[in-house]
N, C-alpha and C positions, 0 to 999 in steps of 0.2 A: 389192631385198629378197632375202635369202638363203633359199632353200628348204631344208628339212631334208635333202634328198638332195644338195645342192650340195657340191662339194669345198671344204673350209675350210682355209686355211693355218694352220700351227702353227709358232711361232718355234723354231728349232733352234740348237744350238751345234756348230760344226764345227771340226775340227783339220786344218790344211793345212801343206804344206811347200814352200817356194819351190824351183823347179827350178834353183837356182844351179849345180849340178854335173851337170845332166841331160846324158845322152849315151846312145848305143846302142853299147856296147863289147863286147857278147856277145849271144848269141841263146838265150833260155830260153823263148820262145814263138814261134809262127809269124809274128807281126807284126814281129819284130825282125830287122833286116838291118844288121849293123855297116858294111857297105860303102856303104850309102846315105847315111850322114851325117845330121846334124841341125843345125838353126839354133837354137842355144840362146837367143839373144836373142828370137827369135820365140816360142819355147816359154814364156819368162818373160812376155812380153806377153799371150799367151793365158791363162796361169795367173792373171795379175793381173786379167784381165777376168772370169774365173770367180769369184775371191775377191771382187772389187768387186760383182759381181752379187748374190752371197749377202748382202752387207751392205745393198745397195739393197732387197732383199726382206725386210729386217728380222731377218736372222739374225746371230748372234754368230760371229765367226771368230777362233780362236786359231792361232798359228803355232809350229811346232817348227823349231829351227834346222837347216838342212841340214848334212850331214857330207860333207866332201870324200872322194871315193873311193866314194861310194854314189850312183850316178847315178839309181837307181830310187826313192830315198827320197821323191821327189815324190808317189809313189802312196801317200798316207797311209792309205787305207782298209785296206791290208794290214798296218798296224802294230799293230792290236789289235782287240778287240771290247769295247765298253763298254755295259753294261746295268745300270740302277739304280745307277749310280756304281761298279759293280764292273768292273775292268779285267782281261780275259783276254788275256794277251800273245800275241805271234806267235812262231812258230818256223819259219823259212823252209825250203822244200824245197831250194833251191839255195844253194850256198856263196857265190855272188856277193852274195846279199842277206842272208845270215845276220846280219851285224852290225846290221842295221836293227832286229831284235827288241829287243835290249837298249837301243838308243838311244831307241826309243819308250817302253819301259817306264820308263826313267829319267826321261823328260819327265813322265810321269804321276805318278811318286812325288814329283818336285820340285814339281809343281803341286798337291800335297796330296791326291791320291787314295790313301786308306789301304788300300783293298781291291784288291790287285793279285795276279795269279797268273802266275808264270813257267811256261809249259806244258811238259809232258813230251812231248807229241806234236806232230808237224808240223802247223801250221795257218797260214794266211795272212790272219788277221783277217777284217775285213768283206768281203774279197775272196770268201770262201767261206761267209759267214754273213749272212743277211738277217733282220732282226728285224721281226716282225709283232706285232700286239696279243696274240695267244694263243700263238704258237709262234715258234721260230727255225728257218728253213729253212737247211740246211747241205749243202754239196756235197763230194763226193770224186771221184776219177777222175784228176786230174792233179797237184794240189798237196796239199790238206789230207787227212790220214789220217782214216778213219772213227772211230778211237779218240779223236781230238780232239773229235768231236761229243759223245761221252759225257763227256769231261773238262769240256767247256764246260757241258753240261747240269747236271752236279753242282755246279760252281762258281757258276753264274749262277742256278740254281734255276728254270730255264725249260725246258719240253719242247722237244726238238730233233728235227726230221724230216730224215732223211738222204736225199739225192738223188744220182744218179750222172750225171756229165758224160761225154760220149762224143766230142765234136767238139773237137779240139785248138785250134781258133780261139777257142773259148769255154772257156778253161782255168780260169777262176774263175767262181763263181756270179754275181757281179755283172756279168759280160759277157753273161749269158743271161736274167736275171730281175731285176726291181726292184719295190719296193712303192710303191703309190699312197697309200692311206690305210686305216687299220684293217687288214682282211685282204684288201684288193684288190691284185692283182698283175698284172704284165705279164710274159710270158715267150715265148721262142722254142722251140717244142717240139723242133726238130731237134737242139738241144744236149744233150738228155737221153736216157737209156736208155729202152727201152719200158716197163720197170717204173716208172721215175720219172715218165714221162708219165702213166701210170695213176694214180699217187699224186696228181699235181697236178690232174688232171681231177676226181678224187674230192673233194679238199679245196677246190678253187677252180673250180667249174663255170662261174662267170661271169668268169673271168680273160680279159684281153685277150691274144690270140695275135698275136705279131709275125711279120712276114715275114722270110725269110732276107736279103732286100735291106737291111732296116733293121738287122738284127742284124749284118750284115757291115761296117757303118760304126760299130759299137759304139753303136747307138741304144738298146740295153738297159742300157748303162752310164750310167744316168740317176739324178738325185736329185729326189725329190718331197717337198714339205713338207705334203702333203695337198691342195694346190691348184696351186701353181706346180710345173712340171716343167722342170728344167734338163737339156737333152739335146743330143746331137750335131746340128749344123745339117743334116747330110746325111740324117737319118732323117725324111724329109718325110711319108711315108705314115703312120707311127705318130704323128707330130705332129698330123696332121689328125684322126686318130681320137680322140686325147686332147682336142683342142679341142672336138670334137663332144660330148664327155662333160662339158664345163664346165671343163676344166683350162686354166690359162694356161700356154702353152708358151714357154720361153725358149731359143731355139737358140743354141748356143755353138760357136765354131770352136776345136777342139783337135786339129787334124790333125797338128801337130808332135809332141805327146805321144802321139798314136795310133801313131807309128812304134815305140814301145816297148810297144804293146798296152794303152794306158790312155786313159780318157775322164774325164768329169766325176766319176763316182762313184769311180773309182780315186784321184782327187785329194782325196777328201773322206771323212774319218772322223767319224762322228757321235758326239758325247759325250752319251750318255743318262744324265744325272746323278741323276734322280729316278725313282721307280717310275712305270710307266705306269698 
């Protein structure tokens, strides 16, 4: 029997991009070391395992064709923000990833999304926007400009709360915070400025606080459907806490993709096609 407080899974629609051209050819975050090399075939196997897991959990997965010369396009979460069927496109901070924005926006237009917005301000999609039931949490500090928060709020018609990231290891919001269900969140306090920590404590007094150890293996770069949590296999302490709360945790091995600073959430763009 499911109790009213038990986490309940909700089917989702995700967009993903196969890492056909994945490589670490430049360094735009502290995780990236071009001299270390990557095993692309292993990265593809790990990505396929993630995609197949989503489908086993009852979710729909669409795929965008990878583009040669864009090794980070596998990180689909950065490609846009989709709320109520509206698509707020990405404008990347670094020249290396700039062509990804138009590529993702073209996919949405060809897929029949009629309400799309090419942004004026730098933003890296769901990398720096976390959608909750009542608000959208948005980060600045390393990639996304604060002005993009206002632009997204106007276009999407949802209130946006600005947060400041201060630790370069956690250069996107989705490396430091993720949503469980409703307005329940998990975050690593050390990734945020003192002012933003106060905001989070005020808004989410019952939030789960992750340790630096779990954050440092991208344990916060997780995907939750309300019940199932897909997360880095190395984040064992956080996994145990989530299981104790009634969540089903699905550890995934994505260490090859982590060489570029990405985990499960980075590979996953949620397509919210109907109003919540």
